[in-house]
N, C-alpha and C positions, 0 to 999 in steps of 0.2 A: 307489672314487670316491664322495664325499658332496656336498653342498650348499656345504660349506668350500672345496672345489677349486675350485669354478666360476671362470671369468673375469669380473671384475668390469667395469662399464663404465656407461654414462647407462643409466637403467633407461627402460621403456617409460612412456609419458605416465601422470605421476601415481601411477605404483605403486611408491609408496616406503613403504608400511607396514613396520614391522618385521616379521622373520618370525616370530615368535614370536605376534604380533597379527594376522597375515593368514590369511584365510579361503582365497586363492587365491593360489597361488605360480606364477610364469612362470619357464620356462626356455629357454633357446636349444638347439636339438641342429641343428647346421648341416652333417648327414652325409648326401652325396650320391652315392655310392661306386657304386650299382647305375643311377644315372641313365640310361636306356637311348636318350634323343635329345639332349636338350640339358641338360647339367649348369648348375650355377650356384648351386643351391639353400642351398649351404653359405653363402651371404653375406646371406641373408634376415632370420637375427636381428637383425643391427647395423644392417642396412639400414633395417627398419622402427622400429627404436628413434631412430635418427639422423633418419628422416623427421618423428617427431613432435615434435622440438624446437622446429621453427617454423612447420608447417604443418598442424596438426591440434588443434583445441579437444578438451579433456577432457570438454565436454559434449554429450552424445547428444539432439538434441531428439526422437528418434524413441521414446527411452524416458523422456524428462524426466529423466535422471538425470545426473550426473558422476562421473567416474572417481574423481575426490578423495573421494568420499564414502564408496567401500568401502575393505577391508581387503585389498590386492594387493600383493605383494611379487615384484619382479623380482630373482630370485636371480642372474641373469647366464647366461653359454653355459658348456658342457660344452667342455672342450678334447679335441675327438674327434681320433683316429688314421685320418686317410681311407684309408691304404691297408691297413688290419686292421677287416673288418667285423664279424668275431665278440666284438673287443676293443669295439669302438664301441656294439655292440647291450647289450652287458654294462655297459657304463658309464652308458648310457641307463636301463636297467633298474634299477640300482642308485639313481640319483638319484631316479627315479619312486618307487622302493620308501621311499624315505624321506621322501618329501613325503608319501606316503598312511599310513605308519608314524605322521606326526603329525597325522592325522587332518585334511588339508587338500586341496584340490583343486587337482592338478597342471594346469597350463595352458602345452602345450609350443608352442615355434614352430619348425617345420624347416626347412630340411631335405627331403630327399625323404618319400615315404611310408611308406618302409620302417620310420620310427622308429616309425610307429604300433604294430608287433607288440610290441616290448618294453613299451611303455606301456601298451597294454592287456593283455598278460598279467600285469603288475604290478597293475593294478586289478582282474583277475580273480581274482587271489589274494586279495585283500580283499573283494570282493564277487563270491558264487558264481554269482548270477544276473545277471549283467553282460550288458546288451544294446548292440548298436553302431549308431549313425547315421553313414552315410557320406553325405557331401555330395559327389560326384565326377563328372565328363566319363567316367571309365573304370570297369569293374567291378573291376579289380584280382584277379581269379578264375582268373587262369592257374595251373596247377600248377608249370611252370616257365618263366622267361624267359630265353632264351639259355642252355639248359642250366642255370640256377640256380634253385634253389626257395626261397630268400630274397631277394626283391626286390621294387623297389617295384609291380612288376605283379602279383606273387604275395600279397602281404599280406593282402588278406580273405580268399583262400583259405586261409591258415595260420592265419588267425583263425576259419574255419569247420570246420577240421580239429579245432579247441578246442570250441567251442561247439553245432556243427550252424548251419544256416541259419536257423531258425525267429525267432531272437532278433538276427538282423542286417536292418538296415533300408538298402537302397541308393537314394538317391534322386538325379534329375538327371542320370542315367547317359544317354550318349548313343553311348558306342564300345565296343568291344571284339569278340572272335571269335565266330563262331555256336556254338560251343561255350560261350562264357562266358554268354552272353544266354541258352541253353537251361538251364543251369544254374541261371541266376538266377531264372527264369521256374518252374523247378521247387523249388529249396530256400530262396531267400531271400525277405523281405518286399521286393519289387521295386517302383520307382515312376519309369520311365525318363523322359527327357526334360525335365522340370522338376519343382517342388515342388507343385504345387497339389495332386493325389491325396492326396500324403501328409500336407499341411497338414490338410485334412478330417479325418484318422484320428488325428494325432499324439497326442492327449488319451486314445485309447483304449491307448497303452502303459502308462497308468497309474504307479504309484509304484516301479517296478524301479529299479535303479540303472543309468544310461546313459552311455557312451563316445559321445562328439560327436567325429567326425573330418572336417574340411574341407578338401578339396582345392582350391585355390585355381583348378584348371582348370576346375571345373565353372561358372566365370565365360565369359561369351562371350570369346572371343579379341580383339575388339575392345575390352573393358573390361583384360582383363589378357593382353596378349600375354606378357610377360614371366613364363613359365612353360616347365616342361620339355617339355611334351607338349600345345601348346593344341588346342583343338576349337572348331569353329565350331559356331553353334546352341546357345550357352550362356546361362544365366541371367543377369539384370542385378542391378544393386543393389537397386531396391525390391522385386522376388520375393523375395533374400536376405532383407529384412527382415522380409517376411510369414512366411518360415522361422522366422525367429529368434522372432517372436511366437507361432507355432504351438508352437515348443518349453517356453513358459513353464511350463505344468504339469507337466513332467518332473523327474525327480530326475537331474540332470547331474553325474555324480561326478569326470569328468575328459574332458580335450577337447585336441584338436591343431588347428593351421592349417598346411599344409604346401604345398611346391612352387612357392614364389615363388623365380624365379631372376631377381633384379633387374639384374643387369648384361646381361641379354638386351633389356631394354627402356631404351634410353639416355636416353628423354624424361623418366624418374620417373614416368610415370602408373601402371605396374602398382604400384607400390612405395607411393605415395599411396593408391592403392584398397585394397591388401591392409592398410596401417596403420587405415585406417576401417573396414574389416571385423572386425580385428582388436578395437578399440574395442567395437564393436558386439557382438563376441561375447561380451567380458571381461562388460559390463554385462548381457548377456543371459542368461547362465548363473549370475548372482549374482543374480537377481530375485527 
């Protein structure tokens, strides 16, 4: 699987730079084969692209920048076999490897959170000292979920198996088992319930390479009900923008946004919010 094999369609808002000129490459990876509650995140990449055709400006007043001023290439979607998890993860990894080999920044739109595992592993191969910042309602530190060690609920546990906990920053978490919370308090850099304490210390991470993953269920379920496992008590957009501002000094080399299930919210509000969040992420990691 390579970039040339991706399904082409409408690009995300103003992200139409030529591949050879791009700093950031967007790829849709709509896999949701291990979703444990409400599936449907496979439809997110095309939903957010369609949303931006009419409802969203390319200019962000928060960053005072326009997407059209950046070199971003939307490469399209990976044509994933939903019934074959192993092949799907290998295909995602292959595309990520190609982007990183070109010294470009991959920006993946999921799909469920399991897509982060092959993406992180690809980035780890290029950046030995890679750190993870996880903005999420859930810890995803289960060793197994329904008898499966490779799941959207185990993805950070599998990453911790590779790099330990000291390089993992878990932010905004408010749901998980007692065992997971004890593991997080003992092993990872843990900032539960909101982003405020993390924001105060973010710049101390320094210039190490960082992978940023944003699970949209970190937002309050009144803002984004269209997600696989919604959780009350989440953050809202102004707090997210403070979080993005806190990331400005960091060296973010790869990122993803996951777990939008657009068809669960027939009003379209979740997709509209997710599209704006992606715009701000694209601008924020390219400052």
